[in-house]
mmCIF file of the N, C-alpha and C atoms, coordinates in Angstrom:
data_MODEL
# 
_entry.id   MODEL 
# 
loop_
_atom_site.group_PDB 
_atom_site.id 
_atom_site.type_symbol 
_atom_site.label_atom_id 
_atom_site.label_alt_id 
_atom_site.label_comp_id 
_atom_site.label_asym_id 
_atom_site.label_entity_id 
_atom_site.label_seq_id 
_atom_site.pdbx_PDB_ins_code 
_atom_site.Cartn_x 
_atom_site.Cartn_y 
_atom_site.Cartn_z 
_atom_site.occupancy 
_atom_site.B_iso_or_equiv 
_atom_site.pdbx_formal_charge 
_atom_site.auth_seq_id 
_atom_site.auth_comp_id 
_atom_site.auth_asym_id 
_atom_site.auth_atom_id 
_atom_site.pdbx_PDB_model_num 
ATOM 1   N N  . UNK A 1 1  ? 2.880  109.816 119.654 1.00 0.00 ? 1  UNK A N  1 
ATOM 2   C CA . UNK A 1 1  ? 4.314  109.622 119.614 1.00 0.00 ? 1  UNK A CA 1 
ATOM 3   C C  . UNK A 1 1  ? 4.782  109.322 118.188 1.00 0.00 ? 1  UNK A C  1 
ATOM 4   N N  . UNK A 1 2  ? 4.096  108.423 117.493 1.00 0.00 ? 2  UNK A N  1 
ATOM 5   C CA . UNK A 1 2  ? 4.473  108.101 116.118 1.00 0.00 ? 2  UNK A CA 1 
ATOM 6   C C  . UNK A 1 2  ? 4.326  109.324 115.220 1.00 0.00 ? 2  UNK A C  1 
ATOM 7   N N  . UNK A 1 3  ? 3.255  110.099 115.403 1.00 0.00 ? 3  UNK A N  1 
ATOM 8   C CA . UNK A 1 3  ? 3.055  111.278 114.553 1.00 0.00 ? 3  UNK A CA 1 
ATOM 9   C C  . UNK A 1 3  ? 4.167  112.300 114.754 1.00 0.00 ? 3  UNK A C  1 
ATOM 10  N N  . UNK A 1 4  ? 4.706  112.403 115.972 1.00 0.00 ? 4  UNK A N  1 
ATOM 11  C CA . UNK A 1 4  ? 5.825  113.320 116.209 1.00 0.00 ? 4  UNK A CA 1 
ATOM 12  C C  . UNK A 1 4  ? 7.060  112.876 115.438 1.00 0.00 ? 4  UNK A C  1 
ATOM 13  N N  . UNK A 1 5  ? 7.307  111.584 115.380 1.00 0.00 ? 5  UNK A N  1 
ATOM 14  C CA . UNK A 1 5  ? 8.462  111.070 114.635 1.00 0.00 ? 5  UNK A CA 1 
ATOM 15  C C  . UNK A 1 5  ? 8.269  111.290 113.140 1.00 0.00 ? 5  UNK A C  1 
ATOM 16  N N  . UNK A 1 6  ? 7.082  111.096 112.648 1.00 0.00 ? 6  UNK A N  1 
ATOM 17  C CA . UNK A 1 6  ? 6.812  111.270 111.225 1.00 0.00 ? 6  UNK A CA 1 
ATOM 18  C C  . UNK A 1 6  ? 7.016  112.719 110.818 1.00 0.00 ? 6  UNK A C  1 
ATOM 19  N N  . UNK A 1 7  ? 6.701  113.659 111.666 1.00 0.00 ? 7  UNK A N  1 
ATOM 20  C CA . UNK A 1 7  ? 6.852  115.066 111.339 1.00 0.00 ? 7  UNK A CA 1 
ATOM 21  C C  . UNK A 1 7  ? 8.314  115.451 111.138 1.00 0.00 ? 7  UNK A C  1 
ATOM 22  N N  . UNK A 1 8  ? 9.235  114.669 111.661 1.00 0.00 ? 8  UNK A N  1 
ATOM 23  C CA . UNK A 1 8  ? 10.654 114.985 111.551 1.00 0.00 ? 8  UNK A CA 1 
ATOM 24  C C  . UNK A 1 8  ? 11.336 114.285 110.377 1.00 0.00 ? 8  UNK A C  1 
ATOM 25  N N  . UNK A 1 9  ? 10.582 113.625 109.541 1.00 0.00 ? 9  UNK A N  1 
ATOM 26  C CA . UNK A 1 9  ? 11.149 112.930 108.391 1.00 0.00 ? 9  UNK A CA 1 
ATOM 27  C C  . UNK A 1 9  ? 11.374 113.927 107.247 1.00 0.00 ? 9  UNK A C  1 
ATOM 28  N N  . UNK A 1 10 ? 12.550 113.849 106.649 1.00 0.00 ? 10 UNK A N  1 
ATOM 29  C CA . UNK A 1 10 ? 12.836 114.666 105.476 1.00 0.00 ? 10 UNK A CA 1 
ATOM 30  C C  . UNK A 1 10 ? 12.967 113.736 104.277 1.00 0.00 ? 10 UNK A C  1 
ATOM 31  N N  . UNK A 1 11 ? 12.169 113.966 103.272 1.00 0.00 ? 11 UNK A N  1 
ATOM 32  C CA . UNK A 1 11 ? 12.248 113.177 102.051 1.00 0.00 ? 11 UNK A CA 1 
ATOM 33  C C  . UNK A 1 11 ? 13.223 113.867 101.110 1.00 0.00 ? 11 UNK A C  1 
ATOM 34  N N  . UNK A 1 12 ? 14.231 113.122 100.659 1.00 0.00 ? 12 UNK A N  1 
ATOM 35  C CA . UNK A 1 12 ? 15.258 113.672 99.777  1.00 0.00 ? 12 UNK A CA 1 
ATOM 36  C C  . UNK A 1 12 ? 15.076 113.056 98.393  1.00 0.00 ? 12 UNK A C  1 
ATOM 37  N N  . UNK A 1 13 ? 14.694 113.853 97.405  1.00 0.00 ? 13 UNK A N  1 
ATOM 38  C CA . UNK A 1 13 ? 14.534 113.321 96.048  1.00 0.00 ? 13 UNK A CA 1 
ATOM 39  C C  . UNK A 1 13 ? 15.878 112.892 95.469  1.00 0.00 ? 13 UNK A C  1 
ATOM 40  N N  . UNK A 1 14 ? 15.806 112.029 94.478  1.00 0.00 ? 14 UNK A N  1 
ATOM 41  C CA . UNK A 1 14 ? 17.000 111.505 93.841  1.00 0.00 ? 14 UNK A CA 1 
ATOM 42  C C  . UNK A 1 14 ? 16.945 111.762 92.340  1.00 0.00 ? 14 UNK A C  1 
ATOM 43  N N  . UNK A 1 15 ? 18.111 112.023 91.779  1.00 0.00 ? 15 UNK A N  1 
ATOM 44  C CA . UNK A 1 15 ? 18.227 112.195 90.339  1.00 0.00 ? 15 UNK A CA 1 
ATOM 45  C C  . UNK A 1 15 ? 19.338 111.271 89.856  1.00 0.00 ? 15 UNK A C  1 
ATOM 46  N N  . UNK A 1 16 ? 18.998 110.340 88.980  1.00 0.00 ? 16 UNK A N  1 
ATOM 47  C CA . UNK A 1 16 ? 19.970 109.407 88.412  1.00 0.00 ? 16 UNK A CA 1 
ATOM 48  C C  . UNK A 1 16 ? 20.460 109.960 87.082  1.00 0.00 ? 16 UNK A C  1 
ATOM 49  N N  . UNK A 1 17 ? 21.774 109.881 86.864  1.00 0.00 ? 17 UNK A N  1 
ATOM 50  C CA . UNK A 1 17 ? 22.370 110.459 85.665  1.00 0.00 ? 17 UNK A CA 1 
ATOM 51  C C  . UNK A 1 17 ? 23.099 109.412 84.828  1.00 0.00 ? 17 UNK A C  1 
ATOM 52  N N  . UNK A 1 18 ? 22.849 109.446 83.531  1.00 0.00 ? 18 UNK A N  1 
ATOM 53  C CA . UNK A 1 18 ? 23.627 108.705 82.547  1.00 0.00 ? 18 UNK A CA 1 
ATOM 54  C C  . UNK A 1 18 ? 23.875 109.652 81.378  1.00 0.00 ? 18 UNK A C  1 
ATOM 55  N N  . UNK A 1 19 ? 25.128 109.799 81.001  1.00 0.00 ? 19 UNK A N  1 
ATOM 56  C CA . UNK A 1 19 ? 25.461 110.654 79.860  1.00 0.00 ? 19 UNK A CA 1 
ATOM 57  C C  . UNK A 1 19 ? 24.982 112.079 80.010  1.00 0.00 ? 19 UNK A C  1 
ATOM 58  N N  . UNK A 1 20 ? 24.921 112.581 81.236  1.00 0.00 ? 20 UNK A N  1 
ATOM 59  C CA . UNK A 1 20 ? 24.468 113.945 81.472  1.00 0.00 ? 20 UNK A CA 1 
ATOM 60  C C  . UNK A 1 20 ? 22.969 114.126 81.422  1.00 0.00 ? 20 UNK A C  1 
ATOM 61  N N  . UNK A 1 21 ? 22.211 113.037 81.360  1.00 0.00 ? 21 UNK A N  1 
ATOM 62  C CA . UNK A 1 21 ? 20.747 113.091 81.302  1.00 0.00 ? 21 UNK A CA 1 
ATOM 63  C C  . UNK A 1 21 ? 20.124 112.470 82.544  1.00 0.00 ? 21 UNK A C  1 
ATOM 64  N N  . UNK A 1 22 ? 18.940 112.959 82.904  1.00 0.00 ? 22 UNK A N  1 
ATOM 65  C CA . UNK A 1 22 ? 18.175 112.365 84.004  1.00 0.00 ? 22 UNK A CA 1 
ATOM 66  C C  . UNK A 1 22 ? 17.488 111.111 83.486  1.00 0.00 ? 22 UNK A C  1 
ATOM 67  N N  . UNK A 1 23 ? 17.703 110.018 84.209  1.00 0.00 ? 23 UNK A N  1 
ATOM 68  C CA . UNK A 1 23 ? 17.160 108.736 83.777  1.00 0.00 ? 23 UNK A CA 1 
ATOM 69  C C  . UNK A 1 23 ? 16.618 107.961 84.977  1.00 0.00 ? 23 UNK A C  1 
ATOM 70  N N  . UNK A 1 24 ? 15.947 106.866 84.671  1.00 0.00 ? 24 UNK A N  1 
ATOM 71  C CA . UNK A 1 24 ? 15.544 105.901 85.689  1.00 0.00 ? 24 UNK A CA 1 
ATOM 72  C C  . UNK A 1 24 ? 15.738 104.525 85.082  1.00 0.00 ? 24 UNK A C  1 
ATOM 73  N N  . UNK A 1 25 ? 16.394 103.661 85.839  1.00 0.00 ? 25 UNK A N  1 
ATOM 74  C CA . UNK A 1 25 ? 16.569 102.278 85.399  1.00 0.00 ? 25 UNK A CA 1 
ATOM 75  C C  . UNK A 1 25 ? 15.439 101.433 85.970  1.00 0.00 ? 25 UNK A C  1 
ATOM 76  N N  . UNK A 1 26 ? 14.965 100.481 85.200  1.00 0.00 ? 26 UNK A N  1 
ATOM 77  C CA . UNK A 1 26 ? 13.972 99.537  85.697  1.00 0.00 ? 26 UNK A CA 1 
ATOM 78  C C  . UNK A 1 26 ? 14.721 98.394  86.368  1.00 0.00 ? 26 UNK A C  1 
ATOM 79  N N  . UNK A 1 27 ? 14.502 98.245  87.652  1.00 0.00 ? 27 UNK A N  1 
ATOM 80  C CA . UNK A 1 27 ? 15.127 97.202  88.467  1.00 0.00 ? 27 UNK A CA 1 
ATOM 81  C C  . UNK A 1 27 ? 16.643 97.171  88.293  1.00 0.00 ? 27 UNK A C  1 
ATOM 82  N N  . UNK A 1 28 ? 17.269 98.355  88.157  1.00 0.00 ? 28 UNK A N  1 
ATOM 83  C CA . UNK A 1 28 ? 18.710 98.453  88.059  1.00 0.00 ? 28 UNK A CA 1 
ATOM 84  C C  . UNK A 1 28 ? 19.313 97.961  86.760  1.00 0.00 ? 28 UNK A C  1 
ATOM 85  N N  . UNK A 1 29 ? 18.478 97.741  85.754  1.00 0.00 ? 29 UNK A N  1 
ATOM 86  C CA . UNK A 1 29 ? 18.923 97.183  84.478  1.00 0.00 ? 29 UNK A CA 1 
ATOM 87  C C  . UNK A 1 29 ? 19.236 98.313  83.499  1.00 0.00 ? 29 UNK A C  1 
ATOM 88  N N  . UNK A 1 30 ? 20.515 98.457  83.152  1.00 0.00 ? 30 UNK A N  1 
ATOM 89  C CA . UNK A 1 30 ? 20.940 99.531  82.239  1.00 0.00 ? 30 UNK A CA 1 
ATOM 90  C C  . UNK A 1 30 ? 20.288 99.421  80.858  1.00 0.00 ? 30 UNK A C  1 
ATOM 91  N N  . UNK A 1 31 ? 19.901 98.233  80.460  1.00 0.00 ? 31 UNK A N  1 
ATOM 92  C CA . UNK A 1 31 ? 19.255 98.081  79.150  1.00 0.00 ? 31 UNK A CA 1 
ATOM 93  C C  . UNK A 1 31 ? 17.782 98.479  79.194  1.00 0.00 ? 31 UNK A C  1 
ATOM 94  N N  . UNK A 1 32 ? 17.255 98.718  80.387  1.00 0.00 ? 32 UNK A N  1 
ATOM 95  C CA . UNK A 1 32 ? 15.866 99.152  80.546  1.00 0.00 ? 32 UNK A CA 1 
ATOM 96  C C  . UNK A 1 32 ? 15.858 100.539 81.196  1.00 0.00 ? 32 UNK A C  1 
ATOM 97  N N  . UNK A 1 33 ? 16.336 101.500 80.428  1.00 0.00 ? 33 UNK A N  1 
ATOM 98  C CA . UNK A 1 33 ? 16.558 102.864 80.904  1.00 0.00 ? 33 UNK A CA 1 
ATOM 99  C C  . UNK A 1 33 ? 15.516 103.804 80.293  1.00 0.00 ? 33 UNK A C  1 
ATOM 100 N N  . UNK A 1 34 ? 14.899 104.607 81.140  1.00 0.00 ? 34 UNK A N  1 
ATOM 101 C CA . UNK A 1 34 ? 13.959 105.631 80.686  1.00 0.00 ? 34 UNK A CA 1 
ATOM 102 C C  . UNK A 1 34 ? 14.616 106.995 80.878  1.00 0.00 ? 34 UNK A C  1 
ATOM 103 N N  . UNK A 1 35 ? 14.691 107.789 79.807  1.00 0.00 ? 35 UNK A N  1 
ATOM 104 C CA . UNK A 1 35 ? 15.238 109.137 79.888  1.00 0.00 ? 35 UNK A CA 1 
ATOM 105 C C  . UNK A 1 35 ? 14.081 110.117 80.064  1.00 0.00 ? 35 UNK A C  1 
ATOM 106 N N  . UNK A 1 36 ? 14.296 111.125 80.910  1.00 0.00 ? 36 UNK A N  1 
ATOM 107 C CA . UNK A 1 36 ? 13.227 112.072 81.194  1.00 0.00 ? 36 UNK A CA 1 
ATOM 108 C C  . UNK A 1 36 ? 13.315 113.356 80.393  1.00 0.00 ? 36 UNK A C  1 
ATOM 109 N N  . UNK A 1 37 ? 14.310 113.479 79.515  1.00 0.00 ? 37 UNK A N  1 
ATOM 110 C CA . UNK A 1 37 ? 14.345 114.559 78.540  1.00 0.00 ? 37 UNK A CA 1 
ATOM 111 C C  . UNK A 1 37 ? 14.611 115.947 79.066  1.00 0.00 ? 37 UNK A C  1 
ATOM 112 N N  . UNK A 1 38 ? 14.775 116.112 80.358  1.00 0.00 ? 38 UNK A N  1 
ATOM 113 C CA . UNK A 1 38 ? 15.113 117.416 80.914  1.00 0.00 ? 38 UNK A CA 1 
ATOM 114 C C  . UNK A 1 38 ? 16.561 117.380 81.364  1.00 0.00 ? 38 UNK A C  1 
ATOM 115 N N  . UNK A 1 39 ? 17.201 118.525 81.316  1.00 0.00 ? 39 UNK A N  1 
ATOM 116 C CA . UNK A 1 39 ? 18.575 118.576 81.818  1.00 0.00 ? 39 UNK A CA 1 
ATOM 117 C C  . UNK A 1 39 ? 18.547 118.405 83.341  1.00 0.00 ? 39 UNK A C  1 
ATOM 118 N N  . UNK A 1 40 ? 19.585 117.804 83.905  1.00 0.00 ? 40 UNK A N  1 
ATOM 119 C CA . UNK A 1 40 ? 19.646 117.657 85.354  1.00 0.00 ? 40 UNK A CA 1 
ATOM 120 C C  . UNK A 1 40 ? 19.563 118.999 86.073  1.00 0.00 ? 40 UNK A C  1 
ATOM 121 N N  . UNK A 1 41 ? 20.119 120.043 85.486  1.00 0.00 ? 41 UNK A N  1 
ATOM 122 C CA . UNK A 1 41 ? 20.054 121.361 86.110  1.00 0.00 ? 41 UNK A CA 1 
ATOM 123 C C  . UNK A 1 41 ? 18.623 121.880 86.128  1.00 0.00 ? 41 UNK A C  1 
ATOM 124 N N  . UNK A 1 42 ? 17.889 121.704 85.050  1.00 0.00 ? 42 UNK A N  1 
ATOM 125 C CA . UNK A 1 42 ? 16.486 122.127 85.018  1.00 0.00 ? 42 UNK A CA 1 
ATOM 126 C C  . UNK A 1 42 ? 15.655 121.368 86.047  1.00 0.00 ? 42 UNK A C  1 
ATOM 127 N N  . UNK A 1 43 ? 15.912 120.069 86.175  1.00 0.00 ? 43 UNK A N  1 
ATOM 128 C CA . UNK A 1 43 ? 15.198 119.264 87.177  1.00 0.00 ? 43 UNK A CA 1 
ATOM 129 C C  . UNK A 1 43 ? 15.522 119.785 88.571  1.00 0.00 ? 43 UNK A C  1 
ATOM 130 N N  . UNK A 1 44 ? 16.800 120.035 88.832  1.00 0.00 ? 44 UNK A N  1 
ATOM 131 C CA . UNK A 1 44 ? 17.210 120.537 90.146  1.00 0.00 ? 44 UNK A CA 1 
ATOM 132 C C  . UNK A 1 44 ? 16.571 121.894 90.441  1.00 0.00 ? 44 UNK A C  1 
ATOM 133 N N  . UNK A 1 45 ? 16.538 122.776 89.454  1.00 0.00 ? 45 UNK A N  1 
ATOM 134 C CA . UNK A 1 45 ? 15.912 124.093 89.655  1.00 0.00 ? 45 UNK A CA 1 
ATOM 135 C C  . UNK A 1 45 ? 14.427 123.954 89.966  1.00 0.00 ? 45 UNK A C  1 
ATOM 136 N N  . UNK A 1 46 ? 13.740 123.026 89.309  1.00 0.00 ? 46 UNK A N  1 
ATOM 137 C CA . UNK A 1 46 ? 12.314 122.838 89.592  1.00 0.00 ? 46 UNK A CA 1 
ATOM 138 C C  . UNK A 1 46 ? 12.113 122.278 91.000  1.00 0.00 ? 46 UNK A C  1 
ATOM 139 N N  . UNK A 1 47 ? 13.048 121.469 91.470  1.00 0.00 ? 47 UNK A N  1 
ATOM 140 C CA . UNK A 1 47 ? 12.951 120.958 92.843  1.00 0.00 ? 47 UNK A CA 1 
ATOM 141 C C  . UNK A 1 47 ? 13.154 122.082 93.858  1.00 0.00 ? 47 UNK A C  1 
ATOM 142 N N  . UNK A 1 48 ? 14.097 122.981 93.574  1.00 0.00 ? 48 UNK A N  1 
ATOM 143 C CA . UNK A 1 48 ? 14.306 124.140 94.443  1.00 0.00 ? 48 UNK A CA 1 
ATOM 144 C C  . UNK A 1 48 ? 13.035 124.975 94.496  1.00 0.00 ? 48 UNK A C  1 
ATOM 145 N N  . UNK A 1 49 ? 12.407 125.189 93.352  1.00 0.00 ? 49 UNK A N  1 
ATOM 146 C CA . UNK A 1 49 ? 11.156 125.954 93.296  1.00 0.00 ? 49 UNK A CA 1 
ATOM 147 C C  . UNK A 1 49 ? 10.057 125.292 94.128  1.00 0.00 ? 49 UNK A C  1 
ATOM 148 N N  . UNK A 1 50 ? 10.143 123.974 94.277  1.00 0.00 ? 50 UNK A N  1 
ATOM 149 C CA . UNK A 1 50 ? 9.151  123.231 95.062  1.00 0.00 ? 50 UNK A CA 1 
ATOM 150 C C  . UNK A 1 50 ? 9.521  123.172 96.543  1.00 0.00 ? 50 UNK A C  1 
ATOM 151 N N  . UNK A 1 51 ? 10.639 123.793 96.915  1.00 0.00 ? 51 UNK A N  1 
ATOM 152 C CA . UNK A 1 51 ? 11.016 123.854 98.320  1.00 0.00 ? 51 UNK A CA 1 
ATOM 153 C C  . UNK A 1 51 ? 12.023 122.809 98.773  1.00 0.00 ? 51 UNK A C  1 
ATOM 154 N N  . UNK A 1 52 ? 12.567 122.041 97.849  1.00 0.00 ? 52 UNK A N  1 
ATOM 155 C CA . UNK A 1 52 ? 13.552 121.016 98.202  1.00 0.00 ? 52 UNK A CA 1 
ATOM 156 C C  . UNK A 1 52 ? 14.875 121.691 98.567  1.00 0.00 ? 52 UNK A C  1 
ATOM 157 N N  . UNK A 1 53 ? 15.549 121.160 99.605  1.00 0.00 ? 53 UNK A N  1 
ATOM 158 C CA . UNK A 1 53 ? 16.830 121.712 100.046 1.00 0.00 ? 53 UNK A CA 1 
ATOM 159 C C  . UNK A 1 53 ? 18.003 120.782 99.746  1.00 0.00 ? 53 UNK A C  1 
ATOM 160 N N  . UNK A 1 54 ? 17.696 119.492 99.571  1.00 0.00 ? 54 UNK A N  1 
ATOM 161 C CA . UNK A 1 54 ? 18.741 118.504 99.333  1.00 0.00 ? 54 UNK A CA 1 
ATOM 162 C C  . UNK A 1 54 ? 18.372 117.630 98.147  1.00 0.00 ? 54 UNK A C  1 
ATOM 163 N N  . UNK A 1 55 ? 19.397 117.169 97.427  1.00 0.00 ? 55 UNK A N  1 
ATOM 164 C CA . UNK A 1 55 ? 19.172 116.290 96.285  1.00 0.00 ? 55 UNK A CA 1 
ATOM 165 C C  . UNK A 1 55 ? 20.208 115.182 96.309  1.00 0.00 ? 55 UNK A C  1 
ATOM 166 N N  . UNK A 1 56 ? 19.752 113.960 96.188  1.00 0.00 ? 56 UNK A N  1 
ATOM 167 C CA . UNK A 1 56 ? 20.641 112.803 96.097  1.00 0.00 ? 56 UNK A CA 1 
ATOM 168 C C  . UNK A 1 56 ? 20.870 112.536 94.613  1.00 0.00 ? 56 UNK A C  1 
ATOM 169 N N  . UNK A 1 57 ? 22.120 112.686 94.162  1.00 0.00 ? 57 UNK A N  1 
ATOM 170 C CA . UNK A 1 57 ? 22.446 112.491 92.754  1.00 0.00 ? 57 UNK A CA 1 
ATOM 171 C C  . UNK A 1 57 ? 23.225 111.183 92.616  1.00 0.00 ? 57 UNK A C  1 
ATOM 172 N N  . UNK A 1 58 ? 22.791 110.354 91.674  1.00 0.00 ? 58 UNK A N  1 
ATOM 173 C CA . UNK A 1 58 ? 23.438 109.070 91.437  1.00 0.00 ? 58 UNK A CA 1 
ATOM 174 C C  . UNK A 1 58 ? 24.103 109.103 90.060  1.00 0.00 ? 58 UNK A C  1 
ATOM 175 N N  . UNK A 1 59 ? 25.403 108.955 90.044  1.00 0.00 ? 59 UNK A N  1 
ATOM 176 C CA . UNK A 1 59 ? 26.190 108.908 88.812  1.00 0.00 ? 59 UNK A CA 1 
ATOM 177 C C  . UNK A 1 59 ? 26.205 107.448 88.353  1.00 0.00 ? 59 UNK A C  1 
ATOM 178 N N  . UNK A 1 60 ? 25.246 107.082 87.522  1.00 0.00 ? 60 UNK A N  1 
ATOM 179 C CA . UNK A 1 60 ? 25.154 105.693 87.078  1.00 0.00 ? 60 UNK A CA 1 
ATOM 180 C C  . UNK A 1 60 ? 26.299 105.310 86.146  1.00 0.00 ? 60 UNK A C  1 
ATOM 181 N N  . UNK A 1 61 ? 26.809 106.275 85.366  1.00 0.00 ? 61 UNK A N  1 
ATOM 182 C CA . UNK A 1 61 ? 27.998 105.998 84.550  1.00 0.00 ? 61 UNK A CA 1 
ATOM 183 C C  . UNK A 1 61 ? 29.171 105.663 85.470  1.00 0.00 ? 61 UNK A C  1 
ATOM 184 N N  . UNK A 1 62 ? 29.319 106.441 86.521  1.00 0.00 ? 62 UNK A N  1 
ATOM 185 C CA . UNK A 1 62 ? 30.392 106.204 87.485  1.00 0.00 ? 62 UNK A CA 1 
ATOM 186 C C  . UNK A 1 62 ? 30.223 104.888 88.229  1.00 0.00 ? 62 UNK A C  1 
ATOM 187 N N  . UNK A 1 63 ? 28.977 104.552 88.540  1.00 0.00 ? 63 UNK A N  1 
ATOM 188 C CA . UNK A 1 63 ? 28.713 103.281 89.213  1.00 0.00 ? 63 UNK A CA 1 
ATOM 189 C C  . UNK A 1 63 ? 29.108 102.115 88.307  1.00 0.00 ? 63 UNK A C  1 
ATOM 190 N N  . UNK A 1 64 ? 28.886 102.275 87.030  1.00 0.00 ? 64 UNK A N  1 
ATOM 191 C CA . UNK A 1 64 ? 29.196 101.210 86.069  1.00 0.00 ? 64 UNK A CA 1 
ATOM 192 C C  . UNK A 1 64 ? 30.708 101.075 85.846  1.00 0.00 ? 64 UNK A C  1 
ATOM 193 N N  . UNK A 1 65 ? 31.415 102.214 85.774  1.00 0.00 ? 65 UNK A N  1 
ATOM 194 C CA . UNK A 1 65 ? 32.840 102.189 85.435  1.00 0.00 ? 65 UNK A CA 1 
ATOM 195 C C  . UNK A 1 65 ? 33.765 102.191 86.647  1.00 0.00 ? 65 UNK A C  1 
ATOM 196 N N  . UNK A 1 66 ? 33.232 102.587 87.802  1.00 0.00 ? 66 UNK A N  1 
ATOM 197 C CA . UNK A 1 66 ? 34.069 102.676 88.990  1.00 0.00 ? 66 UNK A CA 1 
ATOM 198 C C  . UNK A 1 66 ? 34.828 103.988 89.095  1.00 0.00 ? 66 UNK A C  1 
ATOM 199 N N  . UNK A 1 67 ? 34.541 104.938 88.195  1.00 0.00 ? 67 UNK A N  1 
ATOM 200 C CA . UNK A 1 67 ? 35.172 106.268 88.206  1.00 0.00 ? 67 UNK A CA 1 
ATOM 201 C C  . UNK A 1 67 ? 34.082 107.318 88.077  1.00 0.00 ? 67 UNK A C  1 
ATOM 202 N N  . UNK A 1 68 ? 34.234 108.424 88.805  1.00 0.00 ? 68 UNK A N  1 
ATOM 203 C CA . UNK A 1 68 ? 33.261 109.511 88.719  1.00 0.00 ? 68 UNK A CA 1 
ATOM 204 C C  . UNK A 1 68 ? 33.182 110.007 87.277  1.00 0.00 ? 68 UNK A C  1 
ATOM 205 N N  . UNK A 1 69 ? 31.965 110.094 86.744  1.00 0.00 ? 69 UNK A N  1 
ATOM 206 C CA . UNK A 1 69 ? 31.759 110.531 85.363  1.00 0.00 ? 69 UNK A CA 1 
ATOM 207 C C  . UNK A 1 69 ? 30.940 111.824 85.259  1.00 0.00 ? 69 UNK A C  1 
ATOM 208 N N  . UNK A 1 70 ? 30.122 112.098 86.249  1.00 0.00 ? 70 UNK A N  1 
ATOM 209 C CA . UNK A 1 70 ? 29.166 113.206 86.156  1.00 0.00 ? 70 UNK A CA 1 
ATOM 210 C C  . UNK A 1 70 ? 29.509 114.374 87.083  1.00 0.00 ? 70 UNK A C  1 
ATOM 211 N N  . UNK A 1 71 ? 30.777 114.510 87.453  1.00 0.00 ? 71 UNK A N  1 
ATOM 212 C CA . UNK A 1 71 ? 31.171 115.550 88.396  1.00 0.00 ? 71 UNK A CA 1 
ATOM 213 C C  . UNK A 1 71 ? 30.807 116.948 87.900  1.00 0.00 ? 71 UNK A C  1 
ATOM 214 N N  . UNK A 1 72 ? 31.027 117.233 86.630  1.00 0.00 ? 72 UNK A N  1 
ATOM 215 C CA . UNK A 1 72 ? 30.730 118.584 86.123  1.00 0.00 ? 72 UNK A CA 1 
ATOM 216 C C  . UNK A 1 72 ? 29.237 118.889 86.214  1.00 0.00 ? 72 UNK A C  1 
ATOM 217 N N  . UNK A 1 73 ? 28.398 117.892 85.987  1.00 0.00 ? 73 UNK A N  1 
ATOM 218 C CA . UNK A 1 73 ? 26.947 118.085 86.105  1.00 0.00 ? 73 UNK A CA 1 
ATOM 219 C C  . UNK A 1 73 ? 26.589 118.379 87.558  1.00 0.00 ? 73 UNK A C  1 
ATOM 220 N N  . UNK A 1 74 ? 27.173 117.613 88.473  1.00 0.00 ? 74 UNK A N  1 
ATOM 221 C CA . UNK A 1 74 ? 26.882 117.819 89.898  1.00 0.00 ? 74 UNK A CA 1 
ATOM 222 C C  . UNK A 1 74 ? 27.382 119.181 90.368  1.00 0.00 ? 74 UNK A C  1 
ATOM 223 N N  . UNK A 1 75 ? 28.540 119.609 89.879  1.00 0.00 ? 75 UNK A N  1 
ATOM 224 C CA . UNK A 1 75 ? 29.071 120.927 90.243  1.00 0.00 ? 75 UNK A CA 1 
ATOM 225 C C  . UNK A 1 75 ? 28.143 122.039 89.765  1.00 0.00 ? 75 UNK A C  1 
ATOM 226 N N  . UNK A 1 76 ? 27.595 121.894 88.574  1.00 0.00 ? 76 UNK A N  1 
ATOM 227 C CA . UNK A 1 76 ? 26.654 122.902 88.055  1.00 0.00 ? 76 UNK A CA 1 
ATOM 228 C C  . UNK A 1 76 ? 25.392 122.952 88.918  1.00 0.00 ? 76 UNK A C  1 
ATOM 229 N N  . UNK A 1 77 ? 24.889 121.802 89.305  1.00 0.00 ? 77 UNK A N  1 
ATOM 230 C CA . UNK A 1 77 ? 23.682 121.754 90.137  1.00 0.00 ? 77 UNK A CA 1 
ATOM 231 C C  . UNK A 1 77 ? 23.924 122.513 91.441  1.00 0.00 ? 77 UNK A C  1 
ATOM 232 N N  . UNK A 1 78 ? 25.049 122.255 92.087  1.00 0.00 ? 78 UNK A N  1 
ATOM 233 C CA . UNK A 1 78 ? 25.364 122.935 93.355  1.00 0.00 ? 78 UNK A CA 1 
ATOM 234 C C  . UNK A 1 78 ? 25.563 124.437 93.133  1.00 0.00 ? 78 UNK A C  1 
ATOM 235 N N  . UNK A 1 79 ? 26.308 124.781 92.088  1.00 0.00 ? 79 UNK A N  1 
ATOM 236 C CA . UNK A 1 79 ? 26.629 126.196 91.834  1.00 0.00 ? 79 UNK A CA 1 
ATOM 237 C C  . UNK A 1 79 ? 25.391 127.024 91.518  1.00 0.00 ? 79 UNK A C  1 
ATOM 238 N N  . UNK A 1 80 ? 24.460 126.471 90.759  1.00 0.00 ? 80 UNK A N  1 
ATOM 239 C CA . UNK A 1 80 ? 23.312 127.247 90.296  1.00 0.00 ? 80 UNK A CA 1 
ATOM 240 C C  . UNK A 1 80 ? 22.061 127.102 91.158  1.00 0.00 ? 80 UNK A C  1 
ATOM 241 N N  . UNK A 1 81 ? 22.056 126.136 92.086  1.00 0.00 ? 81 UNK A N  1 
ATOM 242 C CA . UNK A 1 81 ? 20.848 125.942 92.890  1.00 0.00 ? 81 UNK A CA 1 
ATOM 243 C C  . UNK A 1 81 ? 21.085 126.075 94.387  1.00 0.00 ? 81 UNK A C  1 
ATOM 244 N N  . UNK A 1 82 ? 22.305 125.843 94.849  1.00 0.00 ? 82 UNK A N  1 
ATOM 245 C CA . UNK A 1 82 ? 22.583 125.849 96.274  1.00 0.00 ? 82 UNK A CA 1 
ATOM 246 C C  . UNK A 1 82 ? 22.093 124.597 96.991  1.00 0.00 ? 82 UNK A C  1 
ATOM 247 N N  . UNK A 1 83 ? 21.605 123.610 96.237  1.00 0.00 ? 83 UNK A N  1 
ATOM 248 C CA . UNK A 1 83 ? 21.162 122.368 96.863  1.00 0.00 ? 83 UNK A CA 1 
ATOM 249 C C  . UNK A 1 83 ? 22.337 121.676 97.541  1.00 0.00 ? 83 UNK A C  1 
ATOM 250 N N  . UNK A 1 84 ? 22.025 120.996 98.625  1.00 0.00 ? 84 UNK A N  1 
ATOM 251 C CA . UNK A 1 84 ? 23.053 120.173 99.286  1.00 0.00 ? 84 UNK A CA 1 
ATOM 252 C C  . UNK A 1 84 ? 23.100 118.838 98.604  1.00 0.00 ? 84 UNK A C  1 
# 
């Protein structure tokens, strides 16, 4: 029964964005930010190549300011990859 439930789990990767770059914050601390050096679109395309259908995108600039900041990046990801 448990194995049947596990088979229905979908893992959705996440991409965090600051200044149009893919990043990861250590424990949510903006001063402890690691940049991954690839464009968000390139990362999204590599995920599509790996069979991913959905991507959770986090606009960390928007989270900090309270206004959407990375909309153009997210629009490009959807337009060029078809990811949900």
